[in-house]
C-alpha positions as CSV (number, residue, x, y, z in Angstrom):
1,M,24.7,166.8,56.5
2,N,28.3,165.7,56.6
3,K,29.9,162.7,55.0
4,K,29.5,160.4,58.0
5,Q,25.8,161.2,58.1
6,M,25.5,160.6,54.4
7,V,27.1,157.2,54.7
8,D,24.7,156.3,57.6
9,S,21.7,157.4,55.5
10,L,22.9,155.6,52.4
11,A,23.4,152.4,54.4
12,Q,20.0,152.6,56.0
13,K,18.1,153.4,52.7
14,S,19.9,150.8,50.6
15,G,20.3,148.0,53.1
16,M,24.1,148.0,52.7
17,T,26.5,147.8,55.5
18,K,28.1,151.1,56.6
19,A,31.4,149.8,55.3
20,D,29.9,149.1,51.8
21,A,28.1,152.5,51.8
22,Q,31.4,154.2,52.6
23,K,33.2,152.4,49.8
24,A,30.3,153.3,47.4
25,L,30.4,157.0,48.3
26,D,34.2,157.1,48.1
27,G,34.0,155.4,44.7
28,V,31.5,158.0,43.4
29,E,33.7,160.8,44.7
30,D,36.8,159.3,43.0
31,I,35.0,158.8,39.7
32,I,33.6,162.4,39.6
33,S,37.0,163.9,40.6
34,E,38.9,161.8,38.0
35,Q,36.5,162.7,35.2
36,L,36.6,166.5,36.0
37,K,40.4,166.3,36.3
38,N,40.5,164.9,32.7
39,G,38.2,167.8,31.6
40,D,35.1,165.6,31.1
41,Q,31.7,166.3,32.5
42,V,29.6,164.0,34.6
43,A,25.8,164.1,34.0
44,L,23.4,162.4,36.4
45,P,20.0,162.8,34.8
46,G,17.5,164.5,37.2
47,F,20.2,165.3,39.7
48,G,22.6,167.5,37.8
49,T,25.8,167.9,35.8
50,F,29.3,168.4,37.1
51,T,31.6,170.4,34.7
52,V,34.9,172.2,34.7
53,A,35.1,176.0,34.0
54,E,38.1,178.0,33.1
55,R,38.7,181.2,35.0
56,K,40.8,183.9,33.3
57,P,43.6,185.6,35.1
58,R,42.5,188.8,36.7
59,T,43.7,191.6,39.0
60,G,42.4,191.8,42.5
61,R,43.0,193.8,45.6
62,N,44.4,192.8,49.0
63,P,41.6,193.9,51.4
64,Q,44.1,194.8,54.2
65,T,46.5,196.9,52.2
66,G,44.6,197.8,49.1
67,A,47.5,196.7,47.0
68,E,46.8,195.2,43.6
69,I,47.6,191.4,43.2
70,N,47.5,189.2,40.2
71,I,45.1,186.2,40.4
72,P,46.3,183.4,38.1
73,A,44.0,181.5,35.7
74,A,42.4,178.5,37.2
75,R,40.2,175.5,36.4
76,V,37.3,175.2,38.9
77,P,34.5,172.6,39.3
78,K,30.9,173.7,38.6
79,F,27.6,172.0,39.3
80,K,24.3,172.7,37.5
81,P,21.3,171.1,39.3
82,G,18.8,169.0,37.3
83,K,15.1,169.5,37.1
84,K,14.2,166.9,39.7
85,L,16.6,168.4,42.2
86,K,15.3,171.9,41.6
87,E,11.7,170.7,42.1
88,A,12.6,168.8,45.3
89,V,14.2,171.9,46.8
90,S,11.4,174.3,45.7
């Protein structure tokens, strides 16, 4: 499912117009992104939790040449699914 399909499904299930569903989905994306950017977590009970993880710098290898390269430290988003989501998928 891509974003357009999600907007269509959200509009159909909620009774919103597609424009309103698009605004709602964009708003949720912005809120989650902003909170993670600030280092906070976003918990949606039953669905899951979005957090930020810190990756340490490490040494990797260029697969074409085999030369060692330094991979810098990075902050990456993580998602841990909630119980209801796990049960729905199982």
